PATIMI-331591 format. One record per residue (C-alpha): chain; residue number from 0; x negated, y, z negated. Coordinates in nm, 2 decimals. Example, Ala and Ser with C-alpha at 12.3 -4.5 7.8 and 13.67 -1.06 7.14 Angstrom:
2
SITE   kette    nr     east    north       up
SITE       A     0    -1.23    -0.45    -0.78
SITE       A     1    -1.37    -0.11    -0.71
//
This chain:
318
SITE   kette    nr     east    north       up
SITE       A     0   -15.90     0.69    -9.71
SITE       A     1   -15.82     0.93    -9.98
SITE       A     2   -15.46     1.07    -9.94
SITE       A     3   -15.38     1.42    -9.95
SITE       A     4   -15.03     1.56    -9.94
SITE       A     5   -15.00     1.86    -9.71
SITE       A     6   -14.71     2.08    -9.60
SITE       A     7   -14.73     2.29    -9.29
SITE       A     8   -14.48     2.58    -9.24
SITE       A     9   -14.48     2.84    -8.96
SITE       A    10   -14.72     2.64    -8.75
SITE       A    11   -14.69     2.55    -8.39
SITE       A    12   -14.49     2.23    -8.33
SITE       A    13   -14.80     2.04    -8.22
SITE       A    14   -14.98     2.13    -8.52
SITE       A    15   -15.04     1.77    -8.64
SITE       A    16   -15.25     1.70    -8.33
SITE       A    17   -15.45     2.01    -8.38
SITE       A    18   -15.82     2.05    -8.48
SITE       A    19   -15.78     2.08    -8.87
SITE       A    20   -15.60     1.76    -8.92
SITE       A    21   -15.84     1.59    -8.69
SITE       A    22   -16.13     1.71    -8.90
SITE       A    23   -15.95     1.60    -9.21
SITE       A    24   -15.94     1.26    -9.09
SITE       A    25   -16.29     1.27    -8.98
SITE       A    26   -16.39     1.36    -9.33
SITE       A    27   -16.22     1.06    -9.47
SITE       A    28   -15.89     1.19    -9.58
SITE       A    29   -15.53     1.05    -9.48
SITE       A    30   -15.28     1.33    -9.46
SITE       A    31   -14.94     1.26    -9.59
SITE       A    32   -14.71     1.52    -9.44
SITE       A    33   -14.46     1.62    -9.72
SITE       A    34   -14.20     1.88    -9.80
SITE       A    35   -14.34     2.21    -9.96
SITE       A    36   -14.25     2.13   -10.31
SITE       A    37   -14.42     1.80   -10.31
SITE       A    38   -14.78     1.91   -10.15
SITE       A    39   -15.13     1.94   -10.28
SITE       A    40   -15.21     2.19   -10.00
SITE       A    41   -14.98     2.42    -9.82
SITE       A    42   -15.07     2.55    -9.48
SITE       A    43   -14.90     2.86    -9.38
SITE       A    44   -14.91     2.96    -9.02
SITE       A    45   -14.81     3.27    -8.84
SITE       A    46   -14.46     3.20    -8.76
SITE       A    47   -14.30     3.12    -9.09
SITE       A    48   -13.93     3.21    -9.13
SITE       A    49   -13.91     3.38    -8.79
SITE       A    50   -13.54     3.31    -8.72
SITE       A    51   -13.46     3.33    -8.35
SITE       A    52   -13.13     3.51    -8.38
SITE       A    53   -13.27     3.77    -8.64
SITE       A    54   -13.58     3.86    -8.44
SITE       A    55   -13.46     3.77    -8.07
SITE       A    56   -13.51     4.14    -7.99
SITE       A    57   -13.88     4.14    -8.08
SITE       A    58   -14.17     4.01    -7.85
SITE       A    59   -14.30     3.67    -8.00
SITE       A    60   -14.65     3.80    -8.06
SITE       A    61   -14.52     4.08    -8.27
SITE       A    62   -14.26     3.89    -8.48
SITE       A    63   -14.50     3.81    -8.76
SITE       A    64   -14.58     4.17    -8.79
SITE       A    65   -14.20     4.25    -8.82
SITE       A    66   -14.11     3.97    -9.03
SITE       A    67   -14.39     3.95    -9.28
SITE       A    68   -14.50     3.64    -9.41
SITE       A    69   -14.50     3.74    -9.78
SITE       A    70   -14.12     3.76    -9.77
SITE       A    71   -13.97     3.45    -9.90
SITE       A    72   -14.28     3.26    -9.98
SITE       A    73   -14.17     3.21   -10.33
SITE       A    74   -13.87     3.01   -10.21
SITE       A    75   -14.10     2.73   -10.08
SITE       A    76   -14.39     2.75   -10.33
SITE       A    77   -14.32     2.50   -10.60
SITE       A    78   -14.28     2.61   -10.95
SITE       A    79   -14.44     2.28   -11.08
SITE       A    80   -14.72     2.27   -11.34
SITE       A    81   -14.99     2.25   -11.06
SITE       A    82   -14.90     2.48   -10.77
SITE       A    83   -15.06     2.38   -10.44
SITE       A    84   -15.35     2.56   -10.27
SITE       A    85   -15.25     2.79    -9.99
SITE       A    86   -15.43     2.79    -9.66
SITE       A    87   -15.34     3.06    -9.40
SITE       A    88   -15.42     2.97    -9.07
SITE       A    89   -15.35     3.18    -8.77
SITE       A    90   -15.41     3.16    -8.39
SITE       A    91   -15.25     3.49    -8.35
SITE       A    92   -15.41     3.85    -8.39
SITE       A    93   -15.34     3.88    -8.76
SITE       A    94   -15.56     3.96    -9.05
SITE       A    95   -15.68     3.72    -9.30
SITE       A    96   -15.49     3.88    -9.59
SITE       A    97   -15.16     3.91    -9.39
SITE       A    98   -15.01     3.66    -9.64
SITE       A    99   -15.12     3.59    -9.99
SITE       A   100   -15.34     3.28   -10.00
SITE       A   101   -15.63     3.10   -10.16
SITE       A   102   -15.81     3.04    -9.83
SITE       A   103   -15.78     3.17    -9.48
SITE       A   104   -15.87     3.04    -9.13
SITE       A   105   -15.86     3.34    -8.89
SITE       A   106   -16.05     3.52    -8.61
SITE       A   107   -16.17     3.79    -8.81
SITE       A   108   -16.53     3.89    -8.81
SITE       A   109   -16.72     4.06    -9.09
SITE       A   110   -16.52     3.92    -9.38
SITE       A   111   -16.74     3.81    -9.66
SITE       A   112   -16.68     3.57    -9.94
SITE       A   113   -16.61     3.19    -9.97
SITE       A   114   -16.24     3.20    -9.93
SITE       A   115   -16.23     3.30    -9.56
SITE       A   116   -16.37     3.11    -9.25
SITE       A   117   -16.37     3.23    -8.89
SITE       A   118   -16.23     2.98    -8.65
SITE       A   119   -16.15     3.15    -8.30
SITE       A   120   -15.90     2.97    -8.11
SITE       A   121   -16.11     2.84    -7.83
SITE       A   122   -16.28     2.61    -8.09
SITE       A   123   -15.93     2.45    -8.15
SITE       A   124   -15.91     2.34    -7.78
SITE       A   125   -16.28     2.21    -7.75
SITE       A   126   -16.39     1.86    -7.72
SITE       A   127   -16.58     1.77    -8.05
SITE       A   128   -16.58     1.38    -8.00
SITE       A   129   -16.96     1.40    -8.00
SITE       A   130   -16.93     1.51    -8.36
SITE       A   131   -16.68     1.24    -8.44
SITE       A   132   -16.37     1.46    -8.43
SITE       A   133   -16.09     1.33    -8.22
SITE       A   134   -15.72     1.39    -8.18
SITE       A   135   -15.69     1.76    -8.08
SITE       A   136   -15.52     1.84    -7.76
SITE       A   137   -15.49     2.10    -7.49
SITE       A   138   -15.20     1.99    -7.28
SITE       A   139   -15.12     2.33    -7.09
SITE       A   140   -15.48     2.35    -6.97
SITE       A   141   -15.49     1.97    -6.89
SITE       A   142   -15.80     1.88    -7.08
SITE       A   143   -16.01     2.00    -7.37
SITE       A   144   -16.30     2.23    -7.32
SITE       A   145   -16.64     2.05    -7.24
SITE       A   146   -16.88     2.24    -7.46
SITE       A   147   -17.18     2.08    -7.25
SITE       A   148   -17.03     2.25    -6.94
SITE       A   149   -17.00     2.59    -7.10
SITE       A   150   -17.37     2.58    -7.18
SITE       A   151   -17.45     2.54    -6.81
SITE       A   152   -17.44     2.83    -6.56
SITE       A   153   -17.11     2.90    -6.38
SITE       A   154   -17.27     2.81    -6.05
SITE       A   155   -17.24     2.94    -5.70
SITE       A   156   -16.93     2.73    -5.60
SITE       A   157   -16.71     3.01    -5.71
SITE       A   158   -16.83     3.21    -5.43
SITE       A   159   -16.71     2.97    -5.17
SITE       A   160   -16.35     2.98    -5.30
SITE       A   161   -16.09     3.22    -5.19
SITE       A   162   -16.19     3.56    -5.33
SITE       A   163   -15.86     3.62    -5.52
SITE       A   164   -15.76     3.60    -5.87
SITE       A   165   -15.50     3.41    -6.08
SITE       A   166   -15.32     3.54    -6.37
SITE       A   167   -15.11     3.32    -6.61
SITE       A   168   -14.88     3.54    -6.81
SITE       A   169   -14.55     3.51    -7.02
SITE       A   170   -14.54     3.88    -7.06
SITE       A   171   -14.68     4.20    -6.91
SITE       A   172   -14.69     4.43    -7.22
SITE       A   173   -14.99     4.67    -7.21
SITE       A   174   -15.26     4.65    -7.14
SITE       A   175   -15.18     4.35    -6.93
SITE       A   176   -14.97     4.56    -6.67
SITE       A   177   -15.25     4.83    -6.63
SITE       A   178   -15.52     4.55    -6.61
SITE       A   179   -15.32     4.36    -6.35
SITE       A   180   -15.26     4.67    -6.13
SITE       A   181   -15.64     4.75    -6.16
SITE       A   182   -15.74     4.41    -6.02
SITE       A   183   -15.47     4.41    -5.75
SITE       A   184   -15.61     4.73    -5.62
SITE       A   185   -15.92     4.55    -5.54
SITE       A   186   -15.83     4.18    -5.46
SITE       A   187   -15.52     3.96    -5.42
SITE       A   188   -15.38     3.83    -5.74
SITE       A   189   -15.15     3.53    -5.75
SITE       A   190   -14.92     3.53    -6.05
SITE       A   191   -14.83     3.23    -6.26
SITE       A   192   -14.60     3.21    -6.58
SITE       A   193   -14.28     3.33    -6.72
SITE       A   194   -14.34     3.69    -6.65
SITE       A   195   -14.33     3.62    -6.27
SITE       A   196   -14.09     3.31    -6.27
SITE       A   197   -13.77     3.36    -6.48
SITE       A   198   -13.70     2.98    -6.42
SITE       A   199   -13.99     2.91    -6.65
SITE       A   200   -13.87     2.86    -7.01
SITE       A   201   -14.21     2.86    -7.19
SITE       A   202   -14.57     2.76    -7.16
SITE       A   203   -14.51     2.40    -7.26
SITE       A   204   -14.23     2.35    -7.02
SITE       A   205   -14.37     2.54    -6.71
SITE       A   206   -14.47     2.23    -6.53
SITE       A   207   -14.82     2.40    -6.45
SITE       A   208   -15.16     2.25    -6.54
SITE       A   209   -15.39     2.55    -6.55
SITE       A   210   -15.71     2.37    -6.48
SITE       A   211   -15.56     2.24    -6.16
SITE       A   212   -15.42     2.55    -6.04
SITE       A   213   -15.73     2.75    -6.10
SITE       A   214   -15.93     2.54    -5.85
SITE       A   215   -15.80     2.75    -5.58
SITE       A   216   -15.94     3.08    -5.71
SITE       A   217   -16.27     3.26    -5.77
SITE       A   218   -16.15     3.46    -6.04
SITE       A   219   -15.91     3.44    -6.34
SITE       A   220   -15.76     3.76    -6.49
SITE       A   221   -15.74     3.65    -6.85
SITE       A   222   -15.72     3.95    -7.07
SITE       A   223   -15.67     3.88    -7.45
SITE       A   224   -15.34     3.97    -7.60
SITE       A   225   -15.50     4.23    -7.83
SITE       A   226   -15.82     4.38    -7.92
SITE       A   227   -15.98     4.33    -8.27
SITE       A   228   -16.33     4.23    -8.36
SITE       A   229   -16.35     3.85    -8.35
SITE       A   230   -16.03     3.79    -8.17
SITE       A   231   -16.13     3.57    -7.87
SITE       A   232   -15.91     3.29    -7.75
SITE       A   233   -15.93     2.99    -7.52
SITE       A   234   -15.88     3.23    -7.21
SITE       A   235   -16.24     3.30    -7.12
SITE       A   236   -16.38     2.95    -7.16
SITE       A   237   -16.09     2.79    -6.98
SITE       A   238   -16.14     3.01    -6.68
SITE       A   239   -16.51     2.94    -6.69
SITE       A   240   -16.47     2.57    -6.72
SITE       A   241   -16.24     2.57    -6.42
SITE       A   242   -16.52     2.73    -6.22
SITE       A   243   -16.36     3.08    -6.21
SITE       A   244   -16.53     3.41    -6.30
SITE       A   245   -16.34     3.54    -6.59
SITE       A   246   -16.20     3.89    -6.57
SITE       A   247   -16.11     3.97    -6.93
SITE       A   248   -16.04     4.26    -7.18
SITE       A   249   -16.20     4.23    -7.51
SITE       A   250   -16.42     4.44    -7.76
SITE       A   251   -16.79     4.44    -7.75
SITE       A   252   -16.83     4.19    -8.03
SITE       A   253   -16.71     3.92    -7.79
SITE       A   254   -17.09     3.87    -7.75
SITE       A   255   -17.07     3.69    -8.09
SITE       A   256   -16.89     3.40    -7.91
SITE       A   257   -16.97     3.42    -7.54
SITE       A   258   -17.25     3.56    -7.31
SITE       A   259   -17.13     3.90    -7.18
SITE       A   260   -17.33     3.86    -6.87
SITE       A   261   -17.11     3.55    -6.76
SITE       A   262   -16.76     3.73    -6.72
SITE       A   263   -16.64     4.07    -6.62
SITE       A   264   -16.51     4.27    -6.92
SITE       A   265   -16.26     4.55    -6.81
SITE       A   266   -16.25     4.71    -7.16
SITE       A   267   -16.57     4.92    -7.10
SITE       A   268   -16.43     5.04    -6.76
SITE       A   269   -16.12     5.20    -6.89
SITE       A   270   -16.27     5.54    -6.92
SITE       A   271   -16.33     5.58    -6.54
SITE       A   272   -16.01     5.41    -6.44
SITE       A   273   -16.19     5.08    -6.36
SITE       A   274   -16.40     5.22    -6.07
SITE       A   275   -16.68     4.98    -6.15
SITE       A   276   -16.46     4.69    -6.09
SITE       A   277   -16.45     4.75    -5.71
SITE       A   278   -16.82     4.78    -5.70
SITE       A   279   -16.86     4.44    -5.86
SITE       A   280   -16.58     4.23    -5.69
SITE       A   281   -16.70     4.35    -5.34
SITE       A   282   -17.08     4.29    -5.39
SITE       A   283   -17.20     3.95    -5.31
SITE       A   284   -17.53     4.03    -5.49
SITE       A   285   -17.36     4.14    -5.81
SITE       A   286   -17.12     3.83    -5.80
SITE       A   287   -17.41     3.61    -5.75
SITE       A   288   -17.58     3.74    -6.07
SITE       A   289   -17.28     3.59    -6.27
SITE       A   290   -17.33     3.25    -6.10
SITE       A   291   -17.66     3.22    -6.29
SITE       A   292   -17.51     3.27    -6.65
SITE       A   293   -17.39     3.02    -6.88
SITE       A   294   -17.09     3.12    -7.11
SITE       A   295   -17.24     2.98    -7.45
SITE       A   296   -17.59     3.06    -7.53
SITE       A   297   -17.62     2.81    -7.80
SITE       A   298   -17.43     2.49    -7.88
SITE       A   299   -17.17     2.53    -8.15
SITE       A   300   -17.13     2.29    -8.44
SITE       A   301   -16.83     2.20    -8.66
SITE       A   302   -17.04     2.13    -8.95
SITE       A   303   -16.98     2.46    -9.13
SITE       A   304   -16.60     2.41    -9.07
SITE       A   305   -16.61     2.07    -9.19
SITE       A   306   -16.79     2.19    -9.52
SITE       A   307   -16.52     2.46    -9.57
SITE       A   308   -16.23     2.22    -9.52
SITE       A   309   -16.40     1.96    -9.74
SITE       A   310   -16.42     2.21   -10.02
SITE       A   311   -16.07     2.32    -9.99
SITE       A   312   -15.94     1.96    -9.98
SITE       A   313   -16.16     1.87   -10.31
SITE       A   314   -16.03     2.15   -10.49
SITE       A   315   -15.67     2.09   -10.39
SITE       A   316   -15.71     1.74   -10.53
SITE       A   317   -15.89     1.82   -10.84
//
């Protein structure tokens, strides 16, 4: 295998077992994880230089916006003859130009040019072993997303489950609080996560396996953390794969990734205070229509992402 020296800063603690390193290995490259001043490729994530004490007052999803990734980058970028290529990769709702970079992997839709590639987070936690990519994990959910299952209809089994919803949340910042109350006005909602249990330290140490917990529910209230064209995470497909009808909050461009007939989207219902929601949740015939819908309308492939990463690595090594 060809070796490439990579440094990763501001990335999640389990980044080395994420999708991008797994693809690099599949492409025939051996990653040598090194210090920033020794690397060929520097991967900068959303959480670089977010000191806990300095920003403890700020909610975690907003800390990148407060800190600004550009601050302090010069202190870690080598001043050698050949500076490394910089790849900005984010799983947060941040724009592709949030930090100066040579290449970017983000959620953003509508960005043209060869230096940006859209990789929504749900692809990160999907099973790509059929394409030769192994090693990425999804421990909080309990398993990787089965793409073939997402290509099949939800099925009528969810109609036989208790007609109540589950929500997993570490915070209830808006619009989550409003959406939770809207669903609670119609059906029972069982609450999991740090927002409802102060004894839970974080997602990774919650002791909850999301897939297993969802087996007892017909619905999963799973709104996105924010709304931006292209920002669609693992939440909808994880609910669907667990046999639940997803109840989400996303903009209309969600149809780029997922079949909008396969889930309930609360966003268009905001104007009439979610009046339509009750008409759906208490109608067996309307719920049965969702059972006939697959979440994915066509099978996704990693080939375009593989090509993008291969170009980056070859450029970094040239």
